[in-house]
C-alpha positions in Angstrom: -143.0 69.1 -250.7 -143.8 69.5 -254.4 -146.0 72.5 -255.2 -147.4 70.7 -258.3 -151.1 70.1 -257.9 -151.8 67.0 -260.0 -150.2 63.6 -259.4 -150.3 62.7 -263.1 -152.5 63.2 -266.1 -155.1 60.7 -265.0 -155.4 62.5 -261.7 -155.8 65.8 -263.6 -158.5 64.1 -265.7 -160.5 63.2 -262.7 -160.4 66.8 -261.4 -161.3 68.1 -264.9 -164.3 65.7 -265.0 -165.7 67.3 -261.9 -165.8 70.7 -263.7 -167.6 69.0 -266.6 -170.3 67.3 -264.5 -173.1 69.2 -266.3 -172.3 67.3 -269.5 -172.7 63.9 -267.8 -175.1 61.6 -269.6 -175.5 63.8 -272.7 -176.2 61.4 -275.6 -174.5 63.7 -278.1 -171.3 64.1 -276.1 -168.0 63.2 -277.7 -164.7 63.5 -275.9 -161.8 64.1 -278.3 -158.2 64.0 -277.0 -155.2 65.6 -278.5 -152.5 62.9 -278.5 -150.5 61.9 -276.9 -150.6 63.7 -273.6 -154.2 64.6 -273.8 -155.4 61.0 -274.0 -154.9 59.9 -270.3 -156.7 63.1 -269.2 -159.5 62.6 -271.7 -159.9 58.9 -270.7 -160.8 60.0 -267.2 -163.2 62.7 -268.5 -165.0 60.3 -270.9 -165.3 57.6 -268.2 -166.7 60.0 -265.7 -169.2 61.5 -268.2 -170.2 58.2 -269.7 -169.2 59.6 -273.1 -167.5 58.3 -276.2 -163.7 58.8 -276.4 -161.7 59.3 -279.5 -158.7 61.3 -280.7 -158.3 64.3 -282.9 -154.9 64.4 -284.5 -153.4 67.8 -285.5 -150.2 68.3 -287.3 -148.6 71.7 -287.7 -147.6 72.8 -291.2 -144.3 74.4 -290.6 -142.8 77.1 -293.0 -140.1 75.4 -295.1 -136.8 76.1 -293.5 -138.5 77.6 -290.4 -140.5 74.7 -289.0 -141.2 76.5 -285.7 -143.4 79.0 -287.7 -146.8 77.5 -288.5 -148.4 78.4 -291.8 -151.4 76.1 -291.1 -152.4 72.7 -289.7 -153.8 69.5 -290.9 -156.2 67.5 -288.8 -158.1 64.2 -288.7 -160.7 63.9 -291.3 -158.5 65.4 -294.0 -159.2 68.9 -292.9 -156.5 71.5 -293.8 -156.4 74.9 -292.3 -154.0 77.5 -293.8 -152.8 80.9 -292.4 -153.0 82.9 -295.6 -151.4 85.9 -294.0 -148.2 83.9 -293.2 -148.2 82.3 -296.7 -148.6 85.6 -298.5 -146.3 87.5 -296.1 -143.4 85.0 -296.6 -144.2 84.5 -300.3 -144.6 80.7 -299.9 -145.5 79.0 -303.2 -148.5 76.7 -303.5 -146.2 73.9 -304.4 -144.2 74.3 -301.2 -147.5 74.3 -299.2 -148.6 71.2 -301.0 -145.3 69.3 -300.2 -145.5 70.2 -296.5 -149.2 69.2 -296.3 -148.5 65.9 -298.0 -145.6 65.1 -295.7 -147.5 65.9 -292.5 -150.6 64.2 -293.9 -148.7 61.0 -294.3 -147.5 61.2 -290.7 -151.0 62.0 -289.5 -152.4 59.0 -291.3 -149.6 56.8 -289.8 -150.5 57.9 -286.3 -154.2 57.6 -287.0 -153.8 54.0 -288.0 -151.6 53.3 -285.0 -154.2 54.7 -282.6 -157.5 54.0 -284.2 -156.7 51.0 -286.4 -159.5 50.5 -289.0 -162.1 52.4 -287.0 -163.4 55.4 -288.9 -163.4 58.9 -287.5 -166.6 59.3 -285.5 -169.4 61.5 -286.9 -169.1 65.0 -285.4 -171.9 66.9 -287.1 -174.3 68.5 -284.5 -172.6 66.8 -281.6 -171.2 68.4 -278.4 -167.5 67.9 -278.8 -165.3 68.2 -275.6 -161.8 68.8 -276.8 -159.2 67.8 -274.1 -155.5 68.3 -273.7 -153.1 67.9 -270.7 -152.6 71.7 -270.6 -152.0 74.7 -272.8 -149.2 77.3 -273.1 -149.9 79.4 -276.1 -152.9 77.3 -277.2 -151.7 77.0 -280.8 -152.4 73.3 -281.2 -155.9 73.7 -279.7 -156.7 76.7 -282.0 -155.7 74.6 -285.0 -157.9 71.8 -283.7 -160.8 74.2 -283.2 -160.5 75.4 -286.8 -160.4 71.8 -288.0 -163.5 70.9 -286.0 -165.4 73.9 -287.4 -165.2 72.3 -290.8 -166.9 69.2 -289.4 -170.0 71.2 -288.2 -170.3 70.2 -284.5 -173.2 71.4 -282.5 -171.0 72.8 -279.7 -167.3 72.9 -279.0 -166.0 72.7 -275.4 -162.3 73.1 -274.7 -161.2 71.5 -271.3 -157.7 71.5 -269.9 -156.3 71.0 -266.4 -153.9 74.0 -266.6 -153.4 77.0 -268.8 -152.6 80.7 -268.5 -155.6 82.8 -267.8 -155.0 84.9 -270.9 -155.0 81.8 -273.1 -158.3 80.6 -271.6 -159.9 84.1 -272.2 -158.7 84.1 -275.8 -160.1 80.6 -276.4 -163.5 81.6 -274.9 -164.1 83.9 -277.8 -163.6 81.0 -280.2 -165.7 78.2 -278.7 -168.9 77.7 -276.8 -167.3 76.9 -273.4 -163.8 76.8 -272.0 -162.9 74.9 -268.8 -159.5 75.6 -267.3 -159.3 73.7 -264.0 -156.4 75.9 -262.8 -154.7 79.0 -264.2 -151.2 79.2 -262.6 -149.7 82.6 -262.2 -147.0 83.1 -263.4 -147.4 80.3 -265.9 -144.1 78.6 -266.6 -144.9 75.3 -268.4 -147.7 72.7 -268.6 -145.5 70.2 -266.8 -145.1 72.5 -263.8 -148.6 71.5 -262.7 -147.8 67.8 -262.5 -145.7 65.6 -260.1 -145.4 63.0 -262.9 -145.2 64.5 -266.4 -143.5 61.6 -268.1 -144.1 61.4 -271.8 -147.2 59.4 -272.8 -146.3 56.5 -275.1 -148.1 55.4 -278.3 -148.8 52.1 -276.5 -150.5 53.9 -273.6 -152.7 55.8 -276.1 -153.7 52.6 -277.8 -154.4 50.8 -274.5 -156.6 53.7 -273.2 -158.6 53.9 -276.4 -159.2 50.2 -276.4 -160.2 50.3 -272.7 -162.6 53.2 -273.4 -164.3 51.2 -276.1 -164.6 47.9 -274.3 -165.1 48.6 -270.5 -168.3 50.1 -269.2 -167.7 53.3 -267.3 -167.6 53.1 -263.5 -170.7 54.9 -262.1 -169.5 57.9 -260.0 -171.7 56.9 -257.1 -170.1 53.4 -257.0 -166.6 54.9 -257.1 -167.5 57.4 -254.3 -168.9 54.5 -252.2 -165.6 52.6 -252.5 -163.7 55.6 -251.4 -166.1 56.2 -248.6 -165.7 52.7 -247.3 -161.9 53.2 -247.4 -162.3 56.5 -245.4 -164.7 54.9 -242.9 -162.3 52.0 -242.3 -159.5 54.3 -241.2 -161.5 57.0 -239.4 -161.0 57.4 -235.6 -163.7 58.3 -233.1 -164.6 61.9 -232.4 -167.1 63.4 -229.9 -168.2 67.0 -230.3 -165.3 67.5 -232.6 -162.6 66.2 -230.2 -160.7 63.0 -230.9 -161.4 60.3 -228.3 -158.9 58.7 -226.0 -155.3 59.5 -226.7 -155.7 60.1 -230.4 -155.1 63.9 -230.1 -152.1 63.5 -227.8 -150.6 60.8 -230.1 -151.1 63.1 -233.1 -149.4 66.0 -231.3 -146.5 64.0 -229.9 -143.6 66.2 -228.9 -144.4 69.0 -231.4 -144.1 72.6 -230.1 -146.5 74.1 -232.7 -150.0 72.7 -233.2 -152.0 74.6 -235.8 -155.8 74.0 -235.6 -157.9 75.3 -238.5 -161.5 75.9 -239.5 -163.3 75.8 -242.8 -165.2 78.9 -241.9 -165.0 81.9 -239.6 -168.5 81.3 -238.3 -169.1 77.7 -237.3 -169.8 76.9 -233.6 -168.4 73.3 -233.7 -165.1 74.5 -235.1 -164.6 77.1 -232.3 -165.8 74.8 -229.6 -163.8 71.7 -230.6 -160.7 73.8 -231.1 -161.1 75.3 -227.6 -161.6 71.9 -226.0 -158.6 70.4 -227.8 -156.5 73.4 -226.7 -157.6 72.9 -223.1 -156.3 69.4 -223.2 -153.0 70.5 -224.7 -152.5 73.2 -222.0 -153.4 70.8 -219.2 -151.7 67.6 -220.4 -149.0 68.7 -222.9 -147.7 71.9 -221.3 -148.8 74.3 -224.0 -148.5 77.9 -222.8 -150.1 80.1 -225.4 -152.9 80.5 -228.0 -151.9 82.5 -231.1 -155.0 83.5 -233.1 -155.8 85.1 -236.4 -156.6 88.2 -234.5 -155.2 91.7 -234.2 -152.3 92.0 -231.9 -153.6 94.8 -229.5 -157.1 93.4 -229.3 -155.8 90.0 -228.4 -153.3 91.4 -225.9 -156.1 92.9 -224.0 -157.5 89.4 -223.6 -154.0 88.2 -222.7 -153.8 90.7 -219.8 -157.2 89.5 -218.5 -156.4 85.8 -218.6 -153.1 86.5 -216.8 -154.8 88.5 -214.1 -153.6 91.9 -215.4 -155.3 94.9 -216.9 -158.5 96.7 -216.0 -161.1 94.2 -217.3 -163.1 92.4 -214.6 -164.9 89.8 -216.8 -164.1 87.7 -219.9 -166.7 89.6 -221.9 -165.1 93.0 -221.1 -161.7 91.7 -222.2 -163.2 90.9 -225.6 -164.6 94.4 -226.2 -161.4 95.4 -228.0 -162.6 93.4 -231.0 -164.7 96.3 -232.4 -164.0 96.1 -236.1 -165.7 93.9 -238.7 -166.1 90.9 -238.3 -166.7 91.2 -234.5 -168.2 87.8 -234.3 -164.9 86.1 -235.1 -163.8 86.6 -231.5 -166.8 88.1 -229.8 -168.8 84.9 -229.7 -170.0 82.5 -227.0 -167.4 79.8 -227.7 -164.4 82.2 -227.3 -166.1 83.8 -224.3 -166.3 80.4 -222.6 -162.7 79.6 -223.4 -161.4 82.9 -222.1 -163.3 82.4 -218.9 -161.8 78.9 -218.5 -158.3 80.2 -219.3 -158.5 82.8 -216.5 -159.7 80.2 -214.0 -156.9 77.9 -215.1 -154.3 80.6 -214.7 -155.4 82.1 -211.4 -153.7 79.6 -209.0 -150.4 79.6 -211.1 -147.4 81.8 -210.8 -147.0 84.4 -213.6 -144.3 82.5 -215.4 -146.5 79.3 -215.6 -149.7 81.0 -216.9 -150.9 80.5 -220.5 -151.6 83.5 -222.7 -153.7 84.6 -225.6 -152.1 86.5 -228.5 -153.0 87.8 -231.9 -150.9 87.3 -235.1 -152.6 89.5 -237.6 -151.5 92.7 -239.3 -154.6 94.8 -239.7 -154.5 97.0 -236.5 -152.2 99.8 -237.8 -153.8 102.7 -236.1 -154.5 101.0 -232.8 -150.9 99.7 -232.8 -149.7 103.3 -233.2 -151.7 104.4 -230.2 -150.3 101.5 -228.2 -146.7 102.4 -229.2 -147.1 106.0 -228.2 -149.0 105.0 -225.0 -146.1 102.8 -223.9 -143.5 105.4 -224.7 -145.4 108.0 -222.7 -145.0 105.8 -219.7 -141.3 105.1 -220.1 -139.9 108.0 -222.2 -142.1 111.0 -223.0 -139.4 112.5 -225.3 -139.4 109.3 -227.4 -143.3 109.4 -227.4 -143.1 112.9 -229.0 -140.7 111.7 -231.6 -143.0 108.8 -232.4 -146.0 111.1 -232.9 -144.0 113.1 -235.4 -142.9 110.0 -237.3 -146.4 108.5 -237.5 -148.0 111.8 -238.4 -147.9 111.0 -242.2 -150.2 108.0 -241.6 -153.2 110.3 -241.9 -156.5 109.2 -240.4 -159.9 110.2 -241.6 -163.3 110.4 -240.0 -164.9 107.0 -239.7 -161.7 105.0 -239.7 -162.3 102.0 -237.6 -158.7 101.0 -237.2 -158.3 99.5 -240.7 -156.7 101.2 -243.6 -159.7 103.1 -244.9 -158.4 106.6 -245.3 -154.8 105.6 -245.2 -153.3 107.8 -247.9 -150.0 105.9 -248.3 -151.9 102.6 -249.0 -153.6 104.2 -252.0 -150.4 105.7 -253.2 -151.9 109.2 -252.8 -149.5 110.3 -250.1 -146.0 109.6 -248.7 -145.1 106.0 -247.8 -143.6 107.0 -244.5 -141.3 104.0 -244.8 -138.2 105.7 -243.5 -140.0 107.2 -240.5 -141.7 103.9 -239.6 -138.5 102.0 -239.7 -136.6 104.6 -237.8 -139.2 104.4 -235.0 -138.8 100.7 -234.8 -135.0 101.0 -234.6 -135.3 103.7 -232.0 -137.3 101.3 -229.7 -134.8 98.5 -230.3 -131.8 100.8 -229.4 -133.5 101.7 -226.1 -134.9 98.2 -225.4 -132.3 97.4 -222.6 -133.0 100.7 -220.9 -136.8 100.2 -221.0 -136.5 96.6 -219.8 -134.7 97.6 -216.5 -138.0 98.6 -215.0 -140.2 96.1 -213.3 -138.7 92.7 -214.2 -141.0 90.2 -216.0 -144.0 92.4 -216.4 -141.8 95.1 -218.0 -140.3 92.6 -220.4 -143.9 91.7 -221.5 -144.8 95.4 -221.9 -141.7 96.1 -224.0 -142.3 93.0 -226.1 -145.9 94.1 -226.7 -144.8 97.6 -227.7 -142.1 96.4 -230.0 -144.5 94.0 -231.8 -147.0 96.9 -232.2 -144.2 98.9 -233.9 -143.6 96.0 -236.2 -147.4 95.7 -236.9 -147.3 99.4 -238.0 -144.3 98.8 -240.4 -145.8 95.6 -241.9 -149.4 96.9 -242.1 -148.2 99.9 -244.1 -146.4 97.6 -246.6 -149.4 95.2 -246.6 -152.0 97.9 -247.4 -149.8 99.4 -250.1 -149.5 96.0 -251.7 -153.2 95.1 -251.2 -154.5 98.2 -253.0 -152.0 97.8 -255.8 -153.7 94.4 -256.5 -150.6 92.3 -256.1 -150.6 88.7 -254.8 -147.8 89.7 -252.4 -150.4 91.3 -250.0 -151.5 87.8 -249.0 -147.8 86.7 -248.7 -146.9 89.8 -246.6 -149.8 89.1 -244.2 -148.9 85.4 -243.7 -145.2 86.1 -243.4 -146.0 88.7 -240.7 -148.1 86.2 -238.8 -145.3 83.6 -238.8 -142.7 86.2 -237.8 -145.0 87.2 -234.9 -145.4 83.5 -234.0 -141.7 82.9 -234.0 -141.0 86.1 -232.0 -143.7 85.0 -229.5 -142.1 81.6 -229.1 -138.7 83.1 -228.5 -140.1 85.6 -226.0 -142.0 83.0 -224.0 -139.2 80.5 -224.2 -136.8 82.9 -222.6 -139.3 83.6 -219.8 -140.0 80.0 -219.1 -136.5 78.6 -219.6 -137.6 76.0 -222.0 -139.0 76.0 -225.6 -142.5 77.3 -225.7 -145.4 75.2 -226.9 -148.1 77.2 -228.8 -151.5 76.4 -230.3 -152.4 78.4 -233.4 -156.0 79.2 -234.3 -156.6 80.3 -237.9 -158.6 79.5 -241.0 -157.8 76.3 -243.0 -156.7 78.5 -245.9 -153.9 79.9 -243.7 -153.0 76.8 -241.7 -153.1 74.1 -244.5 -149.8 73.9 -246.3 -150.3 76.2 -249.4 -147.9 74.0 -251.4 -150.6 71.3 -251.6 -153.2 73.7 -253.0 -153.8 75.6 -256.2 -152.9 78.8 -254.4 -149.2 77.8 -254.8 -149.7 78.0 -258.5 -150.6 81.7 -258.1 -147.4 82.3 -256.2 -149.1 82.3 -252.7 -147.6 80.9 -249.5 -149.2 80.7 -246.1 -148.7 80.2 -242.4 -148.8 76.3 -242.6 -146.2 76.2 -245.3 -143.8 78.6 -243.5 -144.2 76.9 -240.1 -143.5 73.5 -241.7 -140.4 74.9 -243.4 -139.2 76.7 -240.3 -140.0 73.9 -237.8 -139.9 70.6 -239.7 -141.1 67.6 -237.6 -141.9 70.1 -234.8 -145.4 71.1 -235.9 -148.8 69.5 -236.6 -151.4 70.9 -239.0 -155.0 69.9 -238.2 -157.9 70.9 -240.5 -161.6 71.0 -239.8 -164.3 70.4 -242.4 -168.1 70.2 -242.7 -170.6 69.1 -245.2 -173.7 71.3 -244.5 -175.5 73.2 -241.8 -175.5 77.0 -240.9 -172.8 79.6 -240.6 -172.4 83.1 -239.3 -171.2 85.2 -242.1 -171.9 88.5 -244.0 -173.2 89.2 -247.5 -170.4 91.8 -248.1 -167.5 93.2 -246.2 -168.8 95.4 -243.4 -172.3 94.1 -243.6 -174.1 92.8 -240.4 -173.6 89.2 -239.3 -176.3 86.9 -240.7 -177.1 83.2 -239.9 -176.8 81.6 -243.3 -177.5 78.1 -244.6 -174.4 76.2 -245.8 -175.3 74.3 -249.0 -174.4 70.6 -249.2 -170.9 70.3 -250.5 -170.3 70.0 -254.2 -169.6 66.7 -256.0 -165.9 65.9 -256.4 -165.2 67.7 -253.1 -163.4 66.3 -250.1 -166.4 67.3 -248.0 -168.8 65.2 -250.2 -166.4 62.2 -249.9 -166.3 62.5 -246.1 -170.1 62.8 -246.1 -170.4 59.6 -248.1 -168.4 57.9 -245.4 -171.7 58.0 -243.4 -170.2 59.0 -240.0 -171.5 62.0 -238.0 -167.9 63.1 -237.2 -164.5 61.5 -237.4 -160.7 62.0 -237.4 -158.3 61.0 -240.2 -154.7 61.0 -238.9 -152.8 60.6 -242.2 -149.8 59.2 -240.4 -151.8 56.2 -239.4 -154.3 56.0 -242.4 -152.3 54.9 -245.4 -155.2 54.1 -247.6 -157.0 57.4 -246.9 -153.7 59.2 -247.4 -153.2 57.6 -250.8 -156.7 58.7 -251.9 -156.4 62.2 -250.5 -153.1 63.0 -252.2 -155.1 63.4 -255.4 -156.5 66.8 -256.0 -160.1 67.4 -254.8 -162.2 70.4 -254.4 -162.2 71.9 -250.9 -164.5 74.5 -249.4 -163.4 77.7 -247.6 -165.9 80.1 -246.1 -164.4 83.3 -244.6 -166.4 86.1 -243.1 -168.4 86.4 -246.3 -170.5 83.6 -247.7 -172.1 83.8 -251.2 -173.9 80.6 -251.9 -175.1 81.9 -255.3 -171.5 81.9 -256.6 -170.2 79.1 -254.3 -168.1 77.2 -256.8 -166.2 80.3 -257.8 -166.1 82.1 -254.4 -165.5 79.3 -252.0 -163.9 76.2 -253.6 -160.3 75.5 -254.5 -158.3 72.4 -255.4 -156.1 70.7 -252.8 -154.3 67.5 -251.9 -155.7 67.3 -248.5 -153.3 64.6 -247.1 -150.4 66.9 -248.0 -152.1 70.0 -246.9 -152.7 68.7 -243.3 -151.3 66.1 -241.0 -154.9 65.2 -239.9 -158.5 66.3 -240.6 -161.5 66.3 -238.4 -164.8 66.2 -240.2 -168.1 67.2 -238.6 -170.8 66.5 -241.1 -173.5 69.0 -240.0 -172.6 72.1 -238.1 -174.4 75.3 -236.8 -173.6 78.9 -236.8 -171.4 80.4 -234.1 -173.4 82.7 -231.7 -172.2 86.3 -231.7 -172.3 88.1 -228.4 -174.2 90.9 -230.2 -177.1 89.0 -232.0 -178.7 91.1 -234.7 -182.3 90.7 -235.8 -181.0 89.3 -239.1 -178.9 86.7 -237.2 -181.9 85.8 -235.0 -184.2 85.4 -238.0 -181.7 83.5 -240.1 -182.1 82.7 -243.8 -185.4 81.4 -245.2 -185.0 77.8 -246.5 -184.6 77.4 -250.2 -188.1 75.9 -250.5 -189.7 78.9 -248.8 -192.7 79.5 -248.6 -193.6 75.9 -249.3 -191.4 74.3 -246.6 -193.0 72.8 -243.5 
């Protein structure tokens, strides 16, 4: 799959128009495109904003004999901008400057006549000028255009591009009134790297688009959305309480061994409940034998012991008490409690090899995993346990550490990395694995597997935290690679036990399970679980996303803050959630393998919302939205238009009270 976000320039223009919505309907707005590539982008922007479209031609004035060095620029309207420092520094004569300016001026006039015909340059004075290109690298051409525009005395200058380096966007923001960069890929290679189709725009295309903009009334956004909504509604399948009706779910899954079911937030009841009900069907009717969740390995394994009739916990609620660190409500909630109780009842009549389990994939539980490794070794090899204590001693704990990395010196770079000791401990356990396994048959194999994965959690958590506190994007990638490595190891372990390939349901956030290659995160160098599973198990996995338009959610204001019941604002314009809302259905399924029209529409980039354990409505666009090609991100999507907050097992006063409505105290 291509990691390029925009299908073509016009697709990019539609995305950019969404970021410029606040300029819609301004009577003084003028969209100026930099030909040629900027024209298809600007056409979509001007159409969406109901604004006038024209072109601003800029020609670089190259130093004689060194054309790649610009000594100035000439722009539409006869504006000439010179770089006096270059001219003086290279001792370029006025005559040489004049000759270059005349030559480029003739070419500019030729192109101007080709594009504009006899139409004069529009009046720019006191107007809001939106300057559009198909992307920026160094921004040299746009800087020249800005200087030229200044001579024409506009009221405001807005620079808008689909893709550019963040540094270029920041630099331009000091020169104009507003800069809109829809995406800022990191690292930035080239403008064309953001597009599937970056074929050269022809002069004929430029002329056609300019003629169309002057003759055809713009399509009202509401009408366009309604057309798309009708298309979505026509291919939607019935859903009840978030669960596809009839055989739709089973047909979607087919013979796949990995079914990844997401969520658009970590605190929505319908997401948890629907995912649990779908998983029950897959266990009962498709032979799935495990749930692998975005949860810490030792905490989830305590639940696994309970549902398989092992361990000391006597109730489902007790088995969930291992989830002590923030955010406890992610797994200590009523929906998960109900599912864990069902899974124990389902397993009780079955032989141990036929029981379904519950496992965690995440990397956070370094200290608890250390305790579990040492605890296991104390039972099977006390001498090895003593060695493990010595090796892990450098991973210093501090008072108040809740099992996360707070106080972990190595993560901050203030202490030793312990890498050699951690790796040696893992190798030691692997060398003695056969010896440890000759104990109690199947149960011993489980215990050994559990202990080995805990040792791997320690190794990967140390690397993760060092990366996270250094501010590198690789911390995300390390975490998701760890989760997929754990998933693959779990599948291999369960497959050996059962004598057939294991079928596993994965529960994680959409941002982990939707293929990263179809989102703007790929442009930052990020990968995720969905991408890695698709790459490792092509045609043997299904990715199912869940979305919502509005309602309430359980989330915190900041990391570590108490759970609160917060209102979810209606989705933003130009988002996939708004498009689904416009379809007018309470809930539905889109299976992109059987919805060709919806798939075609949703392979264009749209905004998509992601709420994690923190929700900040006041900065929602920046904090919770990203661009995605939803039909490439998922195999199917379930939309539930209005949802409610998941109910924590420990309900705080703040959660009970909830947020005051936006109209407080005037609401009734």
